[in-house]
CHARMM internal coordinates of N, CA and C (Angstrom, degrees):
IC EDIT
DIST 1 N 1 CA 1.4028
DIST 1 CA 1 C 1.6004
ANGL 1 N 1 CA 1 C 113.78
DIST 1 C 2 N 1.4032
ANGL 1 CA 1 C 2 N 110.99
DIHE 1 N 1 CA 1 C 2 N -36.00
DIST 2 N 2 CA 1.4562
ANGL 1 C 2 N 2 CA 117.47
DIHE 1 CA 1 C 2 N 2 CA 176.12
DIST 2 CA 2 C 1.4919
ANGL 2 N 2 CA 2 C 114.24
DIHE 1 C 2 N 2 CA 2 C -57.52
DIST 2 C 3 N 1.3479
ANGL 2 CA 2 C 3 N 109.76
DIHE 2 N 2 CA 2 C 3 N -50.04
DIST 3 N 3 CA 1.4053
ANGL 2 C 3 N 3 CA 115.42
DIHE 2 CA 2 C 3 N 3 CA -173.78
DIST 3 CA 3 C 1.4660
ANGL 3 N 3 CA 3 C 112.19
DIHE 2 C 3 N 3 CA 3 C -65.66
DIST 3 C 4 N 1.3783
ANGL 3 CA 3 C 4 N 119.32
DIHE 3 N 3 CA 3 C 4 N -35.42
DIST 4 N 4 CA 1.4392
ANGL 3 C 4 N 4 CA 127.25
DIHE 3 CA 3 C 4 N 4 CA 176.39
DIST 4 CA 4 C 1.5574
ANGL 4 N 4 CA 4 C 111.13
DIHE 3 C 4 N 4 CA 4 C -60.98
DIST 4 C 5 N 1.2551
ANGL 4 CA 4 C 5 N 114.27
DIHE 4 N 4 CA 4 C 5 N -46.82
DIST 5 N 5 CA 1.4558
ANGL 4 C 5 N 5 CA 125.61
DIHE 4 CA 4 C 5 N 5 CA -179.43
DIST 5 CA 5 C 1.5670
ANGL 5 N 5 CA 5 C 108.40
DIHE 4 C 5 N 5 CA 5 C -62.17
DIST 5 C 6 N 1.3735
ANGL 5 CA 5 C 6 N 118.12
DIHE 5 N 5 CA 5 C 6 N -48.05
DIST 6 N 6 CA 1.4034
ANGL 5 C 6 N 6 CA 119.02
DIHE 5 CA 5 C 6 N 6 CA 179.27
DIST 6 CA 6 C 1.4741
ANGL 6 N 6 CA 6 C 113.95
DIHE 5 C 6 N 6 CA 6 C -63.40
DIST 6 C 7 N 1.3893
ANGL 6 CA 6 C 7 N 114.42
DIHE 6 N 6 CA 6 C 7 N -40.70
DIST 7 N 7 CA 1.4379
ANGL 6 C 7 N 7 CA 116.40
DIHE 6 CA 6 C 7 N 7 CA 177.15
DIST 7 CA 7 C 1.3866
ANGL 7 N 7 CA 7 C 116.83
DIHE 6 C 7 N 7 CA 7 C -64.88
DIST 7 C 8 N 1.3402
ANGL 7 CA 7 C 8 N 118.93
DIHE 7 N 7 CA 7 C 8 N -34.52
DIST 8 N 8 CA 1.4282
ANGL 7 C 8 N 8 CA 122.82
DIHE 7 CA 7 C 8 N 8 CA 177.70
DIST 8 CA 8 C 1.4499
ANGL 8 N 8 CA 8 C 110.21
DIHE 7 C 8 N 8 CA 8 C -67.07
DIST 8 C 9 N 1.3643
ANGL 8 CA 8 C 9 N 116.87
DIHE 8 N 8 CA 8 C 9 N -42.81
DIST 9 N 9 CA 1.4267
ANGL 8 C 9 N 9 CA 117.09
DIHE 8 CA 8 C 9 N 9 CA 178.85
DIST 9 CA 9 C 1.5630
ANGL 9 N 9 CA 9 C 115.03
DIHE 8 C 9 N 9 CA 9 C -66.60
DIST 9 C 10 N 1.3445
ANGL 9 CA 9 C 10 N 113.80
DIHE 9 N 9 CA 9 C 10 N -40.18
DIST 10 N 10 CA 1.4468
ANGL 9 C 10 N 10 CA 120.37
DIHE 9 CA 9 C 10 N 10 CA 174.58
DIST 10 CA 10 C 1.5090
ANGL 10 N 10 CA 10 C 113.79
DIHE 9 C 10 N 10 CA 10 C -55.51
DIST 10 C 11 N 1.3698
ANGL 10 CA 10 C 11 N 111.68
DIHE 10 N 10 CA 10 C 11 N -47.98
DIST 11 N 11 CA 1.4551
ANGL 10 C 11 N 11 CA 120.08
DIHE 10 CA 10 C 11 N 11 CA 179.49
DIST 11 CA 11 C 1.4897
ANGL 11 N 11 CA 11 C 111.02
DIHE 10 C 11 N 11 CA 11 C -57.69
DIST 11 C 12 N 1.2936
ANGL 11 CA 11 C 12 N 116.54
DIHE 11 N 11 CA 11 C 12 N -46.77
DIST 12 N 12 CA 1.3508
ANGL 11 C 12 N 12 CA 125.08
DIHE 11 CA 11 C 12 N 12 CA -176.48
DIST 12 CA 12 C 1.5556
ANGL 12 N 12 CA 12 C 112.76
DIHE 11 C 12 N 12 CA 12 C -58.45
DIST 12 C 13 N 1.4110
ANGL 12 CA 12 C 13 N 113.56
DIHE 12 N 12 CA 12 C 13 N -45.86
DIST 13 N 13 CA 1.4686
ANGL 12 C 13 N 13 CA 121.34
DIHE 12 CA 12 C 13 N 13 CA -178.11
DIST 13 CA 13 C 1.4754
ANGL 13 N 13 CA 13 C 106.52
DIHE 12 C 13 N 13 CA 13 C -69.00
DIST 13 C 14 N 1.2553
ANGL 13 CA 13 C 14 N 123.59
DIHE 13 N 13 CA 13 C 14 N -40.88
DIST 14 N 14 CA 1.5281
ANGL 13 C 14 N 14 CA 129.71
DIHE 13 CA 13 C 14 N 14 CA -177.69
DIST 14 CA 14 C 1.5402
ANGL 14 N 14 CA 14 C 103.95
DIHE 13 C 14 N 14 CA 14 C -63.15
DIST 14 C 15 N 1.3297
ANGL 14 CA 14 C 15 N 113.33
DIHE 14 N 14 CA 14 C 15 N -50.86
DIST 15 N 15 CA 1.5390
ANGL 14 C 15 N 15 CA 115.09
DIHE 14 CA 14 C 15 N 15 CA -175.55
DIST 15 CA 15 C 1.5584
ANGL 15 N 15 CA 15 C 107.15
DIHE 14 C 15 N 15 CA 15 C -61.21
DIST 15 C 16 N 1.3327
ANGL 15 CA 15 C 16 N 116.37
DIHE 15 N 15 CA 15 C 16 N -43.56
DIST 16 N 16 CA 1.4718
ANGL 15 C 16 N 16 CA 117.08
DIHE 15 CA 15 C 16 N 16 CA -175.01
DIST 16 CA 16 C 1.5485
ANGL 16 N 16 CA 16 C 106.79
DIHE 15 C 16 N 16 CA 16 C -64.40
DIST 16 C 17 N 1.3677
ANGL 16 CA 16 C 17 N 121.45
DIHE 16 N 16 CA 16 C 17 N -42.05
DIST 17 N 17 CA 1.5135
ANGL 16 C 17 N 17 CA 120.81
DIHE 16 CA 16 C 17 N 17 CA 178.20
DIST 17 CA 17 C 1.4885
ANGL 17 N 17 CA 17 C 108.39
DIHE 16 C 17 N 17 CA 17 C -53.86
DIST 17 C 18 N 1.3893
ANGL 17 CA 17 C 18 N 115.55
DIHE 17 N 17 CA 17 C 18 N -48.99
DIST 18 N 18 CA 1.4974
ANGL 17 C 18 N 18 CA 120.57
DIHE 17 CA 17 C 18 N 18 CA -176.10
DIST 18 CA 18 C 1.4277
ANGL 18 N 18 CA 18 C 112.49
DIHE 17 C 18 N 18 CA 18 C -56.95
DIST 18 C 19 N 1.2880
ANGL 18 CA 18 C 19 N 118.78
DIHE 18 N 18 CA 18 C 19 N -45.55
DIST 19 N 19 CA 1.4988
ANGL 18 C 19 N 19 CA 128.78
DIHE 18 CA 18 C 19 N 19 CA 179.57
DIST 19 CA 19 C 1.5594
ANGL 19 N 19 CA 19 C 106.03
DIHE 18 C 19 N 19 CA 19 C -56.14
DIST 19 C 20 N 1.3805
ANGL 19 CA 19 C 20 N 113.88
DIHE 19 N 19 CA 19 C 20 N -55.65
DIST 20 N 20 CA 1.4375
ANGL 19 C 20 N 20 CA 117.46
DIHE 19 CA 19 C 20 N 20 CA 179.59
DIST 20 CA 20 C 1.4362
ANGL 20 N 20 CA 20 C 116.03
DIHE 19 C 20 N 20 CA 20 C -55.71
DIST 20 C 21 N 1.3671
ANGL 20 CA 20 C 21 N 118.27
DIHE 20 N 20 CA 20 C 21 N -42.24
DIST 21 N 21 CA 1.3953
ANGL 20 C 21 N 21 CA 128.90
DIHE 20 CA 20 C 21 N 21 CA -179.55
DIST 21 CA 21 C 1.5405
ANGL 21 N 21 CA 21 C 109.06
DIHE 20 C 21 N 21 CA 21 C -56.61
DIST 21 C 22 N 1.3785
ANGL 21 CA 21 C 22 N 112.57
DIHE 21 N 21 CA 21 C 22 N -53.92
DIST 22 N 22 CA 1.4937
ANGL 21 C 22 N 22 CA 118.58
DIHE 21 CA 21 C 22 N 22 CA -179.14
DIST 22 CA 22 C 1.5069
ANGL 22 N 22 CA 22 C 114.43
DIHE 21 C 22 N 22 CA 22 C -61.49
DIST 22 C 23 N 1.3476
ANGL 22 CA 22 C 23 N 115.57
DIHE 22 N 22 CA 22 C 23 N -41.08
DIST 23 N 23 CA 1.5096
ANGL 22 C 23 N 23 CA 118.74
DIHE 22 CA 22 C 23 N 23 CA 174.05
DIST 23 CA 23 C 1.5674
ANGL 23 N 23 CA 23 C 109.73
DIHE 22 C 23 N 23 CA 23 C -62.59
DIST 23 C 24 N 1.2392
ANGL 23 CA 23 C 24 N 115.87
DIHE 23 N 23 CA 23 C 24 N -39.87
DIST 24 N 24 CA 1.5635
ANGL 23 C 24 N 24 CA 118.04
DIHE 23 CA 23 C 24 N 24 CA -174.51
DIST 24 CA 24 C 1.6391
ANGL 24 N 24 CA 24 C 103.67
DIHE 23 C 24 N 24 CA 24 C -65.13
DIST 24 C 25 N 1.3176
ANGL 24 CA 24 C 25 N 114.85
DIHE 24 N 24 CA 24 C 25 N -45.20
DIST 25 N 25 CA 1.5004
ANGL 24 C 25 N 25 CA 116.64
DIHE 24 CA 24 C 25 N 25 CA -176.69
DIST 25 CA 25 C 1.4800
ANGL 25 N 25 CA 25 C 111.87
DIHE 24 C 25 N 25 CA 25 C -64.48
DIST 25 C 26 N 1.3644
ANGL 25 CA 25 C 26 N 117.00
DIHE 25 N 25 CA 25 C 26 N -45.15
DIST 26 N 26 CA 1.4627
ANGL 25 C 26 N 26 CA 121.77
DIHE 25 CA 25 C 26 N 26 CA 176.15
DIST 26 CA 26 C 1.5587
ANGL 26 N 26 CA 26 C 110.22
DIHE 25 C 26 N 26 CA 26 C -56.99
DIST 26 C 27 N 1.3018
ANGL 26 CA 26 C 27 N 115.48
DIHE 26 N 26 CA 26 C 27 N -46.95
DIST 27 N 27 CA 1.4802
ANGL 26 C 27 N 27 CA 118.52
DIHE 26 CA 26 C 27 N 27 CA -179.54
DIST 27 CA 27 C 1.5242
ANGL 27 N 27 CA 27 C 112.43
DIHE 26 C 27 N 27 CA 27 C -62.53
DIST 27 C 28 N 1.3607
ANGL 27 CA 27 C 28 N 113.10
DIHE 27 N 27 CA 27 C 28 N -38.96
DIST 28 N 28 CA 1.4825
ANGL 27 C 28 N 28 CA 114.20
DIHE 27 CA 27 C 28 N 28 CA 177.07
DIST 28 CA 28 C 1.5110
ANGL 28 N 28 CA 28 C 112.59
DIHE 27 C 28 N 28 CA 28 C -66.62
DIST 28 C 29 N 1.3378
ANGL 28 CA 28 C 29 N 119.62
DIHE 28 N 28 CA 28 C 29 N -35.82
DIST 29 N 29 CA 1.4447
ANGL 28 C 29 N 29 CA 118.69
DIHE 28 CA 28 C 29 N 29 CA 177.99
DIST 29 CA 29 C 1.5288
ANGL 29 N 29 CA 29 C 112.57
DIHE 28 C 29 N 29 CA 29 C -71.30
DIST 29 C 30 N 1.2713
ANGL 29 CA 29 C 30 N 117.97
DIHE 29 N 29 CA 29 C 30 N -28.90
DIST 30 N 30 CA 1.4939
ANGL 29 C 30 N 30 CA 124.59
DIHE 29 CA 29 C 30 N 30 CA 174.01
DIST 30 CA 30 C 1.4558
ANGL 30 N 30 CA 30 C 111.68
DIHE 29 C 30 N 30 CA 30 C -69.09
END
COOR INIT
IC SEED 1 N 1 CA 1 C
IC BUILD
């Protein structure tokens, strides 16, 4: 359970960073 919880949290953080990066790039292009 601990491994699954950590993996889920890590994936969420990574996904959040990716989304923020994409938004930042799009905003910079606009």
